[in-house]
C-alpha positions as semicolon CSV with decimal commas, in nm:
position;residue;x (nm);y (nm);z (nm)
1;X;0,000;0,000;0,000
2;X;0,140;0,339;-0,096
3;X;0,163;0,623;0,153
4;X;0,040;0,972;0,078
5;X;0,333;1,208;0,126
6;X;0,228;1,554;0,246
7;X;0,343;1,821;0,001
8;X;0,542;2,006;0,267
9;X;0,777;1,713;0,314
10;X;0,785;1,606;-0,049
11;X;1,149;1,603;-0,156
12;X;1,204;1,847;-0,440
13;X;1,417;1,761;-0,737
14;X;1,718;1,997;-0,773
15;X;1,554;2,211;-1,044
16;X;1,244;2,263;-0,827
17;X;1,457;2,349;-0,527
18;X;1,662;2,605;-0,719
19;X;1,348;2,763;-0,860
20;X;1,216;2,794;-0,504
21;X;1,543;2,955;-0,393
22;X;1,502;3,218;-0,664
23;X;1,141;3,276;-0,556
24;X;1,252;3,329;-0,196
25;X;1,520;3,572;-0,310
26;X;1,266;3,765;-0,516
27;X;1,052;3,797;-0,203
28;X;1,334;3,891;0,037
29;X;1,621;4,010;-0,191
30;X;1,873;3,839;0,040
31;X;1,862;3,515;0,237
32;X;2,094;3,308;0,454
33;X;2,210;2,953;0,377
34;X;2,081;2,835;0,716
35;X;1,733;2,973;0,645
36;X;1,721;2,809;0,302
37;X;1,840;2,481;0,451
38;X;1,567;2,483;0,714
39;X;1,294;2,604;0,476
40;X;1,371;2,352;0,203
41;X;1,463;2,061;0,429
42;X;1,808;1,990;0,283
43;X;2,162;2,026;0,412
44;X;2,353;2,352;0,404
45;X;2,608;2,181;0,176
46;X;2,329;2,111;-0,076
47;X;2,214;2,472;-0,056
48;X;2,568;2,599;-0,116
49;X;2,593;2,382;-0,428
50;X;2,258;2,519;-0,546
51;X;2,373;2,877;-0,486
52;X;2,695;2,812;-0,676
53;X;2,499;2,691;-0,979
54;X;2,253;2,981;-0,960
55;X;2,543;3,225;-0,936
56;X;2,701;3,071;-1,247
57;X;2,366;3,124;-1,421
58;X;2,383;3,494;-1,327
59;X;2,075;3,488;-1,102
60;X;2,236;3,578;-0,770
61;X;2,553;3,680;-0,593
62;X;2,682;3,472;-0,308
63;X;2,790;3,649;0,008
64;X;2,923;3,530;0,340
65;X;2,658;3,290;0,475
66;X;2,397;3,354;0,207
67;X;2,305;3,513;-0,126
68;X;2,151;3,827;-0,274
69;X;1,933;3,844;-0,583
70;X;2,078;3,991;-0,902
71;X;1,853;4,219;-1,107
72;X;1,962;4,372;-1,437
73;X;1,876;4,737;-1,505
74;X;1,859;4,799;-1,880
75;X;1,769;5,169;-1,860
76;X;1,769;5,413;-1,573
77;X;1,418;5,499;-1,448
78;X;1,258;5,826;-1,551
79;X;1,363;6,103;-1,312
80;X;1,005;6,224;-1,266
81;X;0,888;5,873;-1,179
82;X;1,183;5,794;-0,955
83;X;1,124;6,105;-0,740
84;X;0,814;5,937;-0,594
85;X;0,970;5,595;-0,531
86;X;1,085;5,518;-0,173
87;X;1,051;5,888;-0,093
88;X;1,072;5,862;0,288
89;X;1,383;5,641;0,276
90;X;1,549;5,879;0,030
91;X;1,466;6,177;0,251
92;X;1,636;6,017;0,552
93;X;1,940;5,916;0,347
94;X;1,973;6,263;0,190
95;X;1,947;6,432;0,531
96;X;2,227;6,213;0,671
97;X;2,445;6,292;0,368
98;X;2,384;6,667;0,406
99;X;2,511;6,654;0,763
100;X;2,847;6,526;0,635
101;X;2,922;6,838;0,426
102;X;3,176;7,058;0,604
103;X;3,222;7,438;0,576
104;X;3,457;7,539;0,293
105;X;3,454;7,200;0,121
106;X;3,433;7,139;-0,250
107;X;3,189;6,851;-0,297
108;X;3,098;6,656;-0,609
109;X;2,729;6,566;-0,619
110;X;2,614;6,288;-0,852
111;X;2,297;6,230;-1,049
112;X;1,986;6,073;-0,896
113;X;1,680;6,177;-0,700
114;X;1,834;6,096;-0,360
115;X;2,142;6,306;-0,437
116;X;1,918;6,589;-0,561
117;X;1,752;6,609;-0,218
118;X;2,079;6,647;-0,028
119;X;2,108;7,023;-0,077
120;X;1,761;7,085;0,067
121;X;1,884;6,949;0,402
122;X;2,206;7,154;0,423
123;X;2,219;7,424;0,691
124;X;2,108;7,744;0,506
125;X;2,410;7,928;0,650
126;X;2,667;7,668;0,543
127;X;2,917;7,793;0,288
128;X;3,061;7,522;0,066
129;X;3,105;7,461;-0,307
130;X;2,888;7,195;-0,474
131;X;2,993;7,077;-0,822
132;X;2,724;6,875;-0,997
133;X;2,568;6,761;-1,323
134;X;2,239;6,692;-1,142
135;X;1,996;6,954;-1,276
136;X;1,734;6,844;-1,024
137;X;1,958;6,956;-0,738
138;X;1,938;7,322;-0,840
139;X;1,585;7,384;-0,715
140;X;1,668;7,243;-0,371
141;X;1,959;7,487;-0,325
142;X;1,765;7,809;-0,388
143;X;1,756;7,921;-0,025
144;X;2,108;7,818;0,075
145;X;2,443;7,995;0,099
146;X;2,606;7,724;-0,114
147;X;2,815;7,804;-0,420
148;X;2,663;7,563;-0,672
149;X;2,861;7,497;-0,990
150;X;2,655;7,331;-1,264
151;X;2,872;7,144;-1,512
152;X;2,820;7,204;-1,884
153;X;2,738;6,934;-2,136
154;X;2,445;6,775;-2,316
155;X;2,115;6,755;-2,130
156;X;1,969;6,405;-2,078
157;X;1,605;6,443;-1,984
158;X;1,555;6,084;-1,866
159;X;1,802;6,128;-1,579
160;X;1,775;6,511;-1,558
161;X;2,153;6,541;-1,589
162;X;2,424;6,698;-1,801
163;X;2,677;6,463;-1,957
164;X;2,928;6,418;-2,237
165;X;3,283;6,546;-2,309
166;X;3,214;6,902;-2,191
167;X;3,092;6,781;-1,851
168;X;3,388;6,544;-1,810
169;X;3,636;6,819;-1,902
170;X;3,477;7,055;-1,649
171;X;3,508;6,793;-1,373
172;X;3,886;6,775;-1,428
173;X;3,923;7,143;-1,329
174;X;3,822;7,062;-0,970
175;X;3,967;6,860;-0,682
176;X;3,690;6,769;-0,439
177;X;3,729;6,670;-0,075
178;X;3,407;6,466;-0,092
179;X;3,195;6,287;-0,352
180;X;2,829;6,215;-0,273
181;X;2,736;5,936;-0,512
182;X;2,372;5,839;-0,557
183;X;2,351;5,484;-0,688
184;X;2,125;5,336;-0,957
185;X;2,246;4,992;-0,852
186;X;2,479;4,844;-0,591
187;X;2,628;4,495;-0,619
188;X;2,867;4,338;-0,373
189;X;3,059;4,193;-0,669
190;X;3,027;4,461;-0,937
191;X;3,008;4,776;-0,726
192;X;2,812;5,087;-0,821
193;X;2,670;5,065;-1,173
194;X;2,427;5,240;-1,408
195;X;2,275;5,168;-1,748
196;X;2,391;5,507;-1,885
197;X;2,731;5,536;-2,056
198;X;2,721;5,917;-2,051
199;X;2,625;5,943;-1,685
200;X;2,891;5,691;-1,584
201;X;3,163;5,881;-1,770
202;X;3,101;6,198;-1,571
203;X;3,083;6,016;-1,239
204;X;3,397;5,811;-1,304
205;X;3,574;6,143;-1,361
206;X;3,437;6,263;-1,025
207;X;3,578;5,950;-0,857
208;X;3,922;6,024;-1,007
209;X;3,914;6,389;-0,897
210;X;3,808;6,323;-0,538
211;X;4,087;6,357;-0,283
212;X;3,877;6,267;0,019
213;X;3,574;6,058;0,111
214;X;3,357;5,890;-0,151
215;X;3,013;5,836;-0,002
216;X;2,743;5,623;-0,168
217;X;2,369;5,668;-0,108
218;X;2,147;5,363;-0,157
219;X;1,804;5,265;-0,033
220;X;1,713;4,896;-0,007
221;X;1,570;4,880;-0,360
222;X;1,914;4,950;-0,512
223;X;2,094;4,643;-0,372
224;X;2,144;4,357;-0,614
225;X;2,059;4,584;-0,909
226;X;2,323;4,585;-1,182
227;X;2,354;4,820;-1,478
228;X;2,582;4,739;-1,769
229;X;2,816;5,035;-1,708
230;X;3,048;5,051;-1,406
231;X;3,105;5,368;-1,206
232;X;3,330;5,221;-0,937
233;X;3,395;4,905;-0,740
234;X;3,309;4,894;-0,371
235;X;3,673;4,921;-0,267
236;X;3,656;5,285;-0,384
237;X;3,366;5,358;-0,145
238;X;3,461;5,489;0,200
239;X;3,111;5,522;0,343
240;X;2,761;5,412;0,245
241;X;2,436;5,555;0,378
242;X;2,145;5,310;0,368
243;X;1,795;5,285;0,509
244;X;1,697;5,033;0,775
245;X;1,511;4,814;0,524
246;X;1,843;4,691;0,381
247;X;1,879;4,326;0,481
248;X;2,102;4,278;0,786
249;X;2,305;4,011;0,603
250;X;2,383;4,262;0,330
251;X;2,483;4,522;0,588
252;X;2,704;4,264;0,760
253;X;2,874;4,189;0,429
254;X;2,936;4,559;0,365
255;X;3,091;4,586;0,713
256;X;3,307;4,282;0,639
257;X;3,437;4,467;0,332
258;X;3,558;4,746;0,559
259;X;3,310;5,013;0,440
260;X;3,171;5,252;0,701
261;X;2,793;5,245;0,723
262;X;2,527;5,488;0,835
263;X;2,183;5,328;0,873
264;X;1,887;5,567;0,882
């Protein structure tokens, strides 16, 4: 007589198990080996082999004790649309970044809606120079004492930025003591990336011309997202400001890499 096996203890074939791992990562973005082992009822060694195969397939990145989902970004989101996404998290991150700007500094400010908000949180009496290609940042600096230098170049409406050879050449005339870098995507393996070649060219020049701290801004939605164009690897980042929705395992991995973190 055959026994009915309850579905919850039915042993999955490897392909089913790996598909379930991807589903769990899509739900949580990051997950530990121990949690997957317990959830799926197999050994941690089996889970590690599954993660290795899924990583080779380009679906995830392994990290110490777990994995994070990989998501490709083919084109940066529309600036006007992105302003409304994760607005409270971005506000907290931008406020923390603004508090890092010191009197008399020259600061590079990147593209992005989080970076654009930074200047609205600066002390109105603070005198510092902000060099940026982020057109959206201009309106937030109207009531400040900041000296805002807008780089020249070609206007890209999708990202609300200026880019191209003129912008890159203008960057090389400055040496900044700080770079505030808003991220389209952050990967533990591939660093800070974007889908835009023109945007990346300007921000790579900013990385080269920074003589002090490079600070990345990233809410939880940016982790595991990968654009096809690299801005910099994580070893170039000195500090990262994140919101408290970023998975603790991801934050632990960032700490293990030696990057200072501010969680807001």
